NUVO-298952 format. One record per residue: residue in one letter; x, y, z of N, C-alpha, C in turn. Coordinates in steps of 0.05 Angstrom, whole numbers, plus 5000, padded with zeros to 4 digits. Example, Ala and Ser with C-alpha at 12.3 -4.5 7.8 and 13.67 -1.06 7.14 Angstrom:
NUVO-298952
A526448865156524649105156526449345156;S525749555142527349795143525850015157;
//
This chain:
NUVO-298952
M529724948015527225068006528525237977;L526325107965527425247935525925517927;A527625667919527025987911525025977890;S523426177893520426177877521926297856;T520626157832521926327801519126467791;T517126507805514526667795515226927782;R514126987760514327247752511927407752;F511327667752509427827756509327937728;A507527937709507528147683507128407694;T508428607678508628957686505328947677;P504929247684502029297675501929327648;A503829387629504129387602503229217592;V504929017601504828737590501128627595;A501128687616498228517625495828757607;N496129007610494729077589494428987553;A496928917548496828857524495828557513;L496428437537494728107535491428217539;L490828307557487528377556486428437535;A488728687518487328807498487128537468;T488528327475487828127455485427957452;M483827967480481427797487479427897499;P478428147484476528307500474028177502;D473227857489470627797496471227657513;T473727577530473427397551474327537571;V476327757574476627817601476128047599;W475128187626474328497623475428567657;R475728837657476828907681473329017697;G473128977721470629097735470429367732;N472429507730472329757729471629967699;Q472029797687472029837652469129747642;M468629867620466329817609466729537588;G465629357587465629087576466629237544;S467129027531467328997498466128777490;Q465728817469464128557450465228627422;R465128427405466028377376463028427359;A460928347377457928387363457828647366;V456128667334456128947328453229067343;T453529307353451229457365450029697359;T447129797363445929907347445130157366;P446130397360445430637374442730667379;S442130747410439430777427437931027413;G439131217400438331457394438531617416;F439731597441439931757460442531797464;S444731967458447031957466448031907495;A446732037515446931997540446631697549;L444831577539444131257544446431077528;D446731217507449431017493451931057508;R452431237524454631277545454831077560;E452631007572452430787594451830497583;L451730437555451330187547454430057533;P455229837539458129747529457629727503;N459829857490459929917456458130077449;G457330217468455730467460453030417436;G452130217449449330167436448629947449;W445229887437443529637441444829377438;P446429147446447728917434445428727419;A446428597407444628417384445528137403;S443727957395444027687400444127587431;V442627737442442827757470439327827483;L439027747510436627897514437728137533;I435428347524435928577543433228667552;E433028667585430628677593430928977609;L428429077602426529307612425729207634;L426029327655424129297680422229517687;L419429487681417829777681417029797714;A416229997722414830057736411430047734;Q411430047712408529977701408330027673;P407229827655406629817630405630117620;G406630177595405530407589407230697597;I409430727608410630877614412831037598;G412730937574413931077553416530847542;E416530547545418130407537418030377502;L415630407490415730407466416630697448;R416330947466417831177458420731177466;L422230987482424730937484425930827467;L423730647452425330477431425230587404;A422830827399421930927382423930927356;P426531097369429031187348429330907334;L430230627352431030447338428930327321;I426630277328424730157313424730367284;A424230587285424230787259426430707247;S428930647250431430687238430430337229;L430030127240429729867228428029837211;T425129957220422929967198423230127174;Q424730307168425230497146427730287131;A429230127140431329977126429829707124;K426929727120425529537113425729227133;K426729247154427029057178424228987189;T423928847196421028697209422028777244;V420028887255420528887285417428787291;I417628597317415528397322414728537350;L411928587357411028667381409328387398;M411128337409409928067426408128137450;A405328107448403527997472403728387485;P403928537466403728787485401128837500;P400828957524398928957543396229097527;H397129297521395729507498396129497466;I393629507456394429597427396629797422;P398129827406399830137405397930317389;F397730537390396830797372398030737350;A397230697326398830667305399330937292;A397231107291397331457284400531547303;A400531527328402931557343405131467336;L405731157331407131097322408731147291;A406931207275407531327248409031607255;E407431777269409132027278411632027281;L412231767303414831737304417431687294;G416231717262417631607237418131237235;I416531147255416130857247414330757220;D415430647207413830537182411930257187;L409730227191407430117203408229797183;T408129847161408129617140410729377147;H412329497166414529297177413729197206;I411229277211411529187241408928957248;L410028707258408528527264407228467288;L404828487294403628477319402628197328;V402528077345402527807357401927817382;E399227677390397427767415397327447422;A398627477451398127187459397027197490;E395127077506394227127531395726897549;K396326647543397526487569400726507559;P402226547592404826567587406526297568;A405526117573406825867558406725967530;D403825997517403726107485406126347483;R405726507499408126757497411126687491;I411626457513414726317507415326157479;W412526037474413525887450413626037422;A411726277427411426417405414426577400;I415426727422418126857424420626667417;E420426397420422626217412422226187384;Q419926057371419526017345420626427326;A420326617337420626857324424426927328;L424726837349428726787351429826597332;K428126307326429626167310428926227281;S427726447278427026517249429426677237;A430726827258432626967245432627237225;S429527277222428627427197428027687207;F428327747232427728077246429528197250;G428728517251430928707261430528757291;A427928767300427928737328425428587346;L425328497368422828277378422928417407;L420528567409419828637438417228497447;C417728347469415628197483415628307517;W412928267518412228357542411228057562;L413028047588412727807598412227897631;P410027927634409227987659409927747681;Q409527537672410727277682412627087672;C414326997678416626877668418626747688;R418926437686420726307696422926457688;A425726257705428126297700428926137681;D427425877682428725797661427425777637;H425025947634424626007607426426227594;L427126427614428826637607431926527598;R432726307607435026137596434526067576;R432625967568431825847543431526067516;L430226277524430026557510433226667508;Q434626687527437226707519438526577501;L438826337507439926117489439126197458;A436426167459435226237426436126487416;A436626747434436927027423439926907411;G442026787422444526767417444326617384;G442926537371442726427350442326607325;G441626867338441127137313442127267315;E441827487296443127727299441027997305;G438527857312436528087320436528197342;L435628447350435528577380432928497395;T433128347423431128257434430928397460;F428528527466427528667493425128457501;V425628517526423728347543422728577564;F420528577560418928797583417828697605;R418828717638418628537656417328687679;P416528647703415428857724418328877735;A417929147749420329347766421529087788;A419228967800419528797816422028527809;A422228507790423728267775426728397784;Q427528567788429728617792431328537807;H430128417834431428287850430927977846;E431127897819431527627813433427577802;S434827357795437127297779436027267752;S437627357733437327317703439227277687;P438827147668441427107650441527337632;A439727537627440127777609443027847613;P444527917603447828097605446928327611;L444228497595443128767604440928817612;R440228887640438128977652438329317659;M436029367657435129657661432029687677;V432629907692429729947710428730197692;C426330207687424930437674422930597694;R423030747697421230867714420331197700;A418231287700416631517694418031767710;A418731937697420132247709418632447698;A419232677714417532937714417932987680;S415633207671415233287645416033027619;G414132817629413832657612416732497600;Q418932527623421432407620421332157620;L423732037619423931677629426631727643;S426731557668428731457687430331227679;V432331147671433530977662435530887681;E435430657699437830557709439230297706;V441030277702442430027688443029937714;I441429677715442629537745444829267737;K444929177712446829007706447729047679;R450329027669452029037648454828967654;R455428937630458128877629460829087629;G461129147660462529477667461529527700;P462229717699462429837729459229887736;V458729907765456529927770455830157761;H452730197752451330457747451230617763;S451930877766451731037794449131167795;Q447831247772446031417782443531377755;P440931407757439531377725439831597713;V439331507681439331717663436731827660;I435832047659433932177658433732247620;L432232107607431532117580429132347566;P429732487560426832677552426032487525;L423932467517422332247504420132347488;A420832297463418932477442416032407443;V414532597445411232567452409732637422;P408932447409407832547386405132777388;A404632957368402833157369399833027371;V399332847357396632687362396332587389;L397632517402396732427428396332667448;D396932917443396533217455393233317451;Q392533167435390033257418387433087435;P385933237450383833057466382332837450;F382232687458380732407444378332517422;A376532637439373932687421375032857399;E377033067395377933227376379333117355;R379932837353382432717335380432657315;R381432687286379832637269380232387254;V378532207247377932027234380631977217;A381332147204383432167177385632127194;D386332207220388332177228389231927237;I386731717238387231427252386531277227;L385031287214384031097193386431037173;P388631167160389931127145392830937154;F392730887183394730717196393030517206;T390730397207389330217209390329997195;L390729757209391029547187388229377176;P388229307156386029137146385628927162;V382828797160382128587170383528317165;N384628287140385728057127389028147132;S390128317144392728417145394628097156;R397328087139398627877151400527967176;H399828307180400828347206399628327230;A397728127232396828147261396127787261;V396627677285395427447289394227407316;D391327377313389327367334389527187354;R389227197382389627007400388526677399;P386026647382384926377381386926187363;A388026407346390026227320392326167333;L394326377350396026257362396226097388;S393726087401393125897423392925597406;A391425607388391325337372394125207358;T395425407345397825367340400225217361;A400025397382402325337403401525097419;T398825027414397624787428398824557411;R398824517393399024317376402224297377;Y404224447376407224417376408424407402;R407124527424408324567451408924267462;T407724087460408923777474410723747456;A412023887430414523737427416923897436;L416024097460418424267468418924137499;P421824187507421724137535420324267555;A419724107572418424237600419624437612;
//
């Protein structure tokens, strides 16, 4: 019988080896590391729970909502404000409701760098999202997908990897029990006093122990009764009819129909 000559690396040697390839190997009890640049969320408590301390670029970020409108735009408002003030385009893809422009402006968002795209059909949304991701000319893409197949998510994750922008996908909270290629997934629920509860259910790192409660900014214009809001508070932020920052449903549907046949099913 031959004696075994296998040698095991000491902890110091193993740690030194792991440090040379942070994108390839990581320990399950430690936060993952990536060479990709991340962007701070604007909430220190949340950044502590995100790998590399911020929102990762070039990947899908899934925000699973108990219901639309619970504060997802206010959660991303610090990021959107930073990007638009840096003259980077932020795309809002098929939001369930038209965002209140005056409230966005009060949060520091430059509306001249907001692009709103509306699409009713799920297939049109997927097509439009893929085209936006291929353009690689946006700062962030926010898309609402109440219905989405797993193969569509894989296509979007692959497309997101080709650019440097931030890609957020809003889906129903029930989707948390479904598999997803997104490396970062969070469940968002309304909390007391207008706050937002954020639970990280998937990340490159240890299991998230408990939700983070985030205080969200509330624009003063939202505290006013609707009947008392002055026209002057709204009109300066209303996009003109011929603005290039809005795409109507008929135009998008017609364009998607012409090109969808060229895409894989």
